[in-house]
C-alpha positions as CSV (number, residue, x, y, z in Angstrom):
1,M,72.5,65.3,142.1
2,N,70.7,65.9,145.1
3,R,68.6,62.8,144.6
4,L,71.9,60.8,144.2
5,F,73.7,62.3,147.1
6,A,70.4,61.9,149.5
7,A,70.4,57.9,148.1
8,Y,73.9,57.5,149.4
9,L,73.6,59.2,152.9
10,L,70.7,57.0,153.6
11,L,72.4,53.7,152.1
12,S,75.4,54.3,154.2
13,A,73.7,55.2,157.2
14,V,72.3,51.8,157.3
15,A,75.6,50.7,158.6
16,L,75.2,52.6,161.7
17,A,72.6,49.7,162.7
18,G,75.5,47.6,162.9
19,P,76.5,45.7,166.1
20,H,79.5,47.5,166.8
21,R,78.0,51.2,166.1
22,P,79.8,54.1,168.4
23,S,77.8,55.8,170.9
24,T,77.2,58.7,168.6
25,W,75.1,56.7,166.6
26,P,72.0,58.3,167.1
27,L,73.7,61.7,166.2
28,L,75.4,60.6,163.0
29,A,72.1,58.7,161.8
30,A,70.3,62.2,162.6
31,L,72.7,63.9,160.3
32,H,72.6,61.4,157.3
33,I,68.6,61.2,157.3
34,G,68.0,65.0,158.0
35,V,70.7,66.1,155.2
36,A,69.1,63.6,152.9
37,A,65.5,64.8,153.4
38,W,66.8,68.6,153.1
39,L,68.5,67.6,149.6
40,L,65.2,65.8,148.6
41,T,63.1,68.6,149.3
42,R,65.3,71.3,147.5
43,P,65.4,71.1,143.6
44,A,68.6,73.0,143.7
45,L,70.7,74.7,146.3
46,P,70.8,78.5,145.8
47,A,73.9,78.9,144.6
48,A,73.5,76.6,141.3
49,R,70.4,78.3,140.2
50,P,70.4,80.4,136.9
51,T,70.1,83.8,138.6
52,A,73.2,83.3,141.0
53,H,76.7,84.5,140.0
54,R,78.6,82.6,137.7
55,A,81.4,81.7,140.0
56,L,78.5,80.4,142.8
57,R,76.7,78.6,140.2
58,A,80.0,76.6,139.7
59,L,80.0,76.2,143.4
60,G,76.3,75.1,143.9
61,A,77.1,72.6,141.1
62,A,80.2,70.8,142.5
63,Y,79.4,70.8,146.2
64,P,79.3,67.1,146.3
65,L,83.2,67.1,145.3
66,L,84.1,69.7,148.0
67,L,82.5,67.3,150.7
68,M,84.0,64.1,149.6
69,P,87.1,64.4,151.8
70,L,84.8,64.4,154.8
71,L,82.8,61.4,153.6
72,Y,86.1,59.7,152.8
73,A,86.8,60.4,156.7
74,E,83.7,58.8,158.0
75,L,84.2,55.5,156.3
76,P,86.4,53.2,158.8
77,L,83.5,54.6,161.4
78,L,80.7,53.1,159.5
79,N,82.5,49.7,158.3
80,Q,83.8,49.3,161.8
81,S,80.1,49.6,162.9
82,L,79.3,46.6,160.8
83,Y,82.4,44.7,161.5
84,G,84.3,45.8,164.6
85,G,87.8,46.1,162.7
86,Y,87.3,43.1,160.3
87,Y,88.4,43.4,156.8
88,F,88.2,40.8,153.9
89,D,91.9,41.2,152.7
90,D,92.3,37.5,152.7
91,T,89.7,37.1,150.3
92,I,91.3,40.0,148.3
93,I,94.6,38.3,148.5
94,R,93.2,34.7,147.4
95,W,91.5,36.4,144.1
96,E,95.4,38.0,143.7
97,R,97.0,34.9,143.5
98,A,94.2,33.0,141.6
99,L,94.2,35.9,138.7
100,F,98.0,36.7,139.0
101,G,99.7,33.6,140.4
102,S,101.6,36.2,142.5
103,E,101.1,39.1,144.7
104,P,101.8,42.1,142.7
105,A,101.7,44.5,145.4
106,R,104.4,42.9,147.2
107,E,106.5,41.8,144.3
108,L,106.3,44.2,141.4
109,A,108.7,47.0,143.0
110,D,111.3,44.2,143.6
111,R,111.3,43.3,140.1
112,V,111.5,47.4,138.8
113,P,113.9,48.7,141.3
114,S,114.3,51.7,139.7
115,L,114.7,55.4,141.1
116,A,113.5,56.9,137.8
117,F,110.4,54.6,137.6
118,S,109.0,54.6,141.2
119,E,109.1,58.3,141.1
120,S,107.2,58.7,137.7
121,V,104.5,56.0,138.9
122,L,104.0,57.9,142.1
123,A,103.9,61.1,140.6
124,A,101.2,60.0,138.7
125,Y,99.7,58.5,141.7
126,V,100.1,61.8,143.7
127,S,98.4,63.6,140.6
128,Y,94.9,62.0,141.7
129,Y,93.6,65.2,143.4
130,L,94.7,67.3,140.0
131,I,92.8,64.7,138.1
132,I,89.7,64.9,140.4
133,Y,89.2,68.7,140.3
134,G,90.9,69.8,137.2
135,P,88.5,68.8,134.8
136,P,85.5,70.4,136.6
137,V,87.4,73.5,137.5
138,L,88.6,73.8,133.4
139,I,84.8,73.2,132.4
140,A,83.5,75.8,134.6
141,W,86.0,78.4,133.5
142,K,84.4,77.8,130.2
143,R,80.8,78.5,131.5
144,E,79.6,75.4,130.4
145,D,77.0,74.9,133.2
146,A,75.3,71.8,131.9
147,A,78.5,70.1,131.2
148,L,79.6,70.9,134.7
149,R,76.9,69.6,136.3
150,A,77.1,66.4,134.1
151,A,80.8,66.0,134.8
152,V,80.3,66.3,138.7
153,F,77.4,64.0,138.7
154,A,79.6,61.4,137.0
155,L,82.6,61.9,139.5
156,A,80.0,61.8,142.4
157,L,78.4,58.6,141.2
158,V,81.8,56.7,140.9
159,F,82.8,58.2,144.7
160,F,79.6,57.0,146.2
161,A,79.6,53.9,144.6
162,H,83.3,53.1,145.6
163,Y,82.4,54.5,148.9
164,L,79.2,51.8,149.3
165,F,82.0,49.3,148.8
166,F,84.2,50.4,151.6
167,V,81.2,50.6,154.2
168,W,80.0,46.8,153.3
169,L,83.0,45.0,152.0
170,P,86.2,46.8,153.7
171,V,89.5,46.1,152.8
172,E,92.6,47.4,154.3
173,G,94.9,47.2,151.4
174,P,98.6,46.0,151.6
175,R,99.9,49.1,153.1
176,Y,98.4,48.3,156.2
177,R,99.5,44.3,156.1
178,F,103.0,44.5,155.0
179,E,106.0,46.9,154.6
180,S,106.4,48.8,152.0
181,P,107.8,46.8,149.0
182,V,109.7,49.8,147.1
183,P,113.4,49.2,148.0
184,L,115.6,51.9,149.5
185,E,117.4,52.6,146.2
186,A,113.8,53.5,144.8
187,R,112.8,55.8,147.4
188,G,112.6,59.4,146.2
189,P,110.9,63.0,147.1
190,V,107.7,61.7,145.4
191,Y,107.9,58.6,147.3
192,A,108.2,60.3,150.4
193,L,105.2,62.7,149.5
194,A,103.0,60.2,148.4
195,H,103.7,58.4,152.2
196,T,102.9,61.6,153.6
197,L,99.5,62.0,152.1
198,L,98.4,58.9,152.8
199,E,99.3,59.0,156.6
200,A,97.8,62.4,156.8
201,G,94.5,61.5,154.9
202,S,93.9,57.6,154.2
203,S,90.7,55.7,155.6
204,R,91.0,52.0,156.9
205,G,89.0,49.7,154.7
206,A,89.0,51.8,151.5
207,A,91.1,49.7,149.2
208,F,88.8,47.5,147.0
209,P,87.9,48.5,144.4
210,S,90.4,51.3,143.9
211,S,88.6,54.6,143.9
212,H,91.9,56.2,142.8
213,V,91.9,54.1,139.6
214,G,87.8,54.4,139.4
215,V,87.7,57.8,139.7
216,S,90.8,58.7,137.3
217,V,88.8,56.5,134.4
218,V,85.8,58.5,135.0
219,A,87.8,61.9,134.7
220,T,89.3,60.7,131.6
221,M,86.0,59.8,130.1
222,I,85.0,63.4,131.0
223,C,88.0,64.9,129.4
224,W,87.2,62.8,126.3
225,R,83.9,64.3,126.2
226,W,84.4,68.0,127.1
227,L,88.3,68.4,126.9
228,R,89.2,66.4,124.2
229,P,92.8,68.0,124.0
230,L,93.4,67.1,127.6
231,A,92.1,63.5,127.4
232,P,95.7,61.8,126.4
233,F,97.2,63.5,129.1
234,V,94.9,62.4,131.9
235,A,94.6,58.8,130.4
236,I,98.5,58.7,130.6
237,L,98.2,59.7,134.2
238,T,95.4,57.2,134.9
239,L,97.5,54.4,133.6
240,G,100.6,55.5,135.5
241,L,98.6,56.1,138.7
242,A,97.0,52.4,138.6
243,I,100.5,50.9,138.2
244,G,101.7,53.5,140.9
245,A,99.1,52.2,143.3
246,V,100.4,48.6,143.1
247,Y,103.9,49.3,142.8
248,G,103.9,51.5,146.1
249,G,102.3,48.6,148.0
250,F,98.7,51.2,148.4
251,H,96.7,48.6,146.8
252,Y,96.3,44.9,145.4
253,G,96.5,44.2,141.4
254,V,92.9,43.4,142.0
255,D,91.9,46.5,143.7
256,A,93.3,48.3,140.5
257,I,91.9,46.3,137.7
258,A,88.3,46.1,139.7
259,G,88.3,49.9,139.9
260,A,89.0,50.6,136.6
261,L,86.4,48.3,135.4
262,F,84.0,49.9,137.8
263,G,84.7,53.2,136.7
264,A,84.3,52.7,133.2
265,V,81.0,51.3,133.8
266,L,79.8,53.9,136.0
267,G,81.3,56.5,133.6
268,W,79.3,54.9,130.9
269,I,75.7,54.8,132.8
270,A,76.2,58.1,134.3
271,P,74.6,60.2,131.5
272,S,71.4,58.1,131.5
273,L,71.3,57.8,135.2
274,Q,71.7,61.6,135.7
275,R,68.6,62.0,133.0
276,R,66.3,59.5,134.7
277,L,67.2,61.2,138.3
278,E,66.3,64.8,136.5
279,R,62.8,63.9,135.6
280,P,60.4,65.7,137.8
281,A,58.9,63.6,140.5
282,A,55.1,62.1,139.4
283,P,52.3,64.0,141.4
284,A,50.8,62.1,144.1
């Protein structure tokens, strides 16, 4: 996990060499490089070692997931360092029209102006945070340390991969480009909650591929492997989340499809990549 985290920190730090980097870039670069170096010289955090208390071991294993909101908040600064506020939405919209012959993020809600449907798919969209943190908490509760490390690794891998897209190919998403497509009669309390959460914590340029969808797909795969009775429920939430992301005008349809495919591929390769990174380094 430390090696994966360090790789992300170093790859994302390269953006700070961009022509629009902020005046604080030396400090940010030093933080990225310094933390990466520290992670690479420590085989495990003290809290994750077998001698630690069970709760501390779980926290030590899951620490990347606790830091994801901080890394997410940093993304606009990194992509703006490279592009100075330019986003690739026009390209994504062309893909959208080529694939669908329309723009689902602007038209789907008008085709289904139902309060019940709107609230249902947006509730699934808001359940994203439960989808992220629920499976690792349940696995930790079952005292399955190896499964917890594997689950966290898979989730961190899909997060980091999406975040690198957001740094190097930033896309604003329809929420920044257009008015909300959801008609007034389909706006209920869940609609208001979704918008409140996005206003409080969304990062500009983090639309393609949809990390909401990609991470949820990986969470479904984790449940299928270690929490089988829960897997159908999480799969339904993931499907509703993907529809809600487009219905609510938060993501382009292409974002959701790319996120699902990206998540499925990363979830599939995560176990083998984890085994490879866990091998001891060859002696010099």
